[in-house]
N, C-alpha and C positions, 0 to 999 in steps of 0.2 A: 505493499499502503503505500502511498506515493507520501511522505512526511510534508506536512505543515513548517510554516513562519515560527511558530510556537513549540514545535517539534525540535527544528534546527537550533531554537535559541535557548534552548531550553539543555540542550547534550552538553553545554558549558557547566553547569551547575552542576548534573549526574558525575562529570569529569570524564564525556565518552568525547573522543577525538574525534573529527569532523574530517571526513575524507572527500577533494574536491577533484576533479580531473576535466577538461577544457574537450568538449565533442562538437564536430562542425557537421555531419551527416547522420543518418539514422542506421546506420551499419554500424559507425565507434559507438553511438550513444546509445544503441541495443546491448552491445556487448558490456560496455559499462555498467550501463545500471542491471545486469544479469552479473556481474562480477560482486555488488553489494555497494557500489559507489554511493556517498551521500545526496553529493549535489553535485548537480551536471553543470560547467559555466561553459554558452555562448561565447568564447568571449572574440573580441576584437583582435585576439591576437592570428583570426583567422586569413587576415588581410595581407599578413607576412605567410602564415601556414601554407594558406590555402591558393589564396588569387594573388602571390608571388609581388605585391607592393614592398616598398624598401622598410616602412614604417606604420603602423595603426592608425597615422591621419587620415588616407585618404576612403576608410570605408565607410559606407553609403548606410541608411538605417533600413533600406532595400536589400541589399548585402544581408546584413545581419538578421533582419529577419527572415528572408529566405535560407537559412543554416537553420535559426532558432526553428522554424517549420518541422523542417526535417527532423531534428532532434528530438524535437515531442512528439514525431511519425513511432521512433524509433523507441522513444524512451517513454510509454506513456504512463508509467507508475514511479520514473523520478522525478525528484524536486531540480525544477529548471533553474535557473539562475541565466538573462538578458545582459551582454555588456551594453551598457550604453554608446555609442560611437561621436568621435569627436564631432561638435556642433548641434549635436541632437539635443541638449539641455545646458548647453551655454549664453545660448539669446536670450535667458528668464525662463518663468515658472509657466507660461504656456505651452511654451513648448516643450516644454524637458515632459510636462503632463500629457500633454497631445501624444507623445515619441515613447514616454514611458508605457500608458494604458495601451500600446499598438504593441507592444510589446507580450501582455499579460491575452489582450482580448483576438491580435491575429496569428500570433506564435505558441500560444498556450506556455507562457511562462510563467511561473509561479513569486520572480521578482527581476527586479532588475540591479545592475551597479554600475556606479559612477564614479569616476576620479573628480580628487580634489577636497582640501580644505575647509575651513570655516567660509571661505564664499562659499561652499554647497550647501552649507546651513537652510539655507533659506528653498532653496531648489527639493530638497530632503523633506522640510516638512509639506512643501503642496504635494509632492507625489505620494508621504504617507496619507495625506486628507484627500488624495484625491481616492485613495486604495489602492496606491502600487509599493510595496514592501521592497525597498532599498535595502544593497550591502555597499558598503563606501568603500572606499579606495583609497590610502595614502603610503608618503614613503617616495619610492622613486612611481612615478605615473608617469606610463611613456608614453600618452596621447600631449603631455607638454614637458618632453624628456629633454630637449632643445633648453627650457628655460631652466632647468636644473642643474643645465651643465653637462648635460649624456647621459647616459644608460649607468649612472656609479648610488655608491650607496650614501642612501640619504638620513641625515640625523648622529654623524659620528659627533660633532659638535654641540656642545651644552646650551648655545641656544636654539639650534636647530630640534635635540632634543624634544627641548620645553614647546617648541611650536606645536611637532606631532605628539606628545602629548597632550595640547591643549586640543589639536583638530581632532583626533578620536575622541575624546569627551564631549567636545560641541556637537561631534555630527550623533554623537548615541544621545544625549541630550535632545537632538533634532529627529530621533526616531528611528534613527538605523537598525535593523536588528542584527548587523553585520559587519563588522569592518573588513579588506584585506590590508596586509602590511608587507609592502614589495623590498626587499633589498635594503633593509633596517637591522642595525648589528644588535645581536641575540640579547643584551642585556639590555638596550630600552623595550625592545619587542617584548621582554620578560615584564618590564615595569607598566609598558601600556596593556597589557593584557589581566595583570593584577588589578590594576584600575578601572577596568569596566565590568559590567553584567554582563553585554555583549560580545557575544566570542569573536577572536581573533584569527584568521586564516592568515599564514603566514607563507611566501614564499621567498625565498632568500633572508628569512628572519628568524630561523631557528629552533629551538624543538623546542622551545614552550611555549608559544603559541597554542591555542584552541583546537586550531587545526592546520594541514597544509593544502597548498591546490599546488600545483605543476601545468605546464602545457602538454598533453598527450604524448604527442608528436616527441615531445622530449625527452620524456622518460622512454619511450617505446625507439627510440635512436633513429628515426624516422625522417627526425627532418637535419639537415646537413650545412648548412647554412654557417651555424653556429651553434654552440650549446653553454649556456649560462652557467656561470664558477658552480653556482646554486644548485647544480640537475645535477638529481644520480641518476644515470639509465639503468633498468630494470630489464632489457634489451638493449640489440642493435641491430633492429631491423631491417635498416637499408642492405650492409650487404648482403645479408640474404634473398632480401626481394632481388637484388640486382642480378646475382648467382642463376634464380627461378628465371626471370627473364631471357638472362642470356642462354638458359640453355635451350629457353621455350624458342628463341631466335633460331637458335643453333639447329632443334630440330625439325623448325620446318621449313629452312633452306637444305634442310639434307634429305629429306623426304621422310624422316622416320614418326614425325605427328602430322597429323593423327593416323594410328595404329590400326590393325580389324576391330581389337576391340572397343572402340571411340564412334564406331558408326553404326549404319542400323539396317537391317535385312530388310529384303522383300520380297514378293513373290513370286520372282522370275530376274534372271539376268537382266530382262528390257530390252534385250538384243532387236526385240522384232519395232523400237521404236528408230532405233536405227534406220531401217531397213525400209519403212513407213515415207 
């Protein structure tokens, strides 16, 4: 049975670690859902992993909804969070609510995720008031990474750390049910985690968060362009996939595939068709 926002939030109080992985299509969503993953995140990382963009910035609402719908079809019983893409909530509460509701109404998501700190609190409140559950995201925020000096750890200095703690508390007060901490020092992530009632989901933020999230293609070794330091590869599928494809190409070109066992029998040899 699909978890609810309340159940996800209560996992922290119950001492249960929350597992989150990205999903972008029905087949992967079905696989992950059947493996017991608590939350499937339709991340805007699909822009880089699936669509070939250089960053997450170009991803559109239509692209996000297209993939989110597929994930819902593949995992009807999973708790699904849709990532609000760049520009879909930065232009004010009205646009944020309209786009947030689209994730729930059109794609069947259970919640949305958005990046940003205290400046996003008004947006979070508006979404909550409109019936859209929100997962927050602070630390390294990929949509605005250029403003942060690139893809690097956030909160290493004491002032930055104070800012991130204040952002986390502000977002919780605004109504977020959970928060992603990305590329934050482990000790700071522990302080933030113990300061909040809502669960923290870490990605490059150490072991003391209430849950963890990874890009599935990273942890399965399917995305070869780069691998972040915080990723543990639980498999290295890309070389295996290449070997399989190369074997297929070789067998087709050499006339070894398909073999007799891959064909279908008919009632005759059909030679009469040639003579007609």
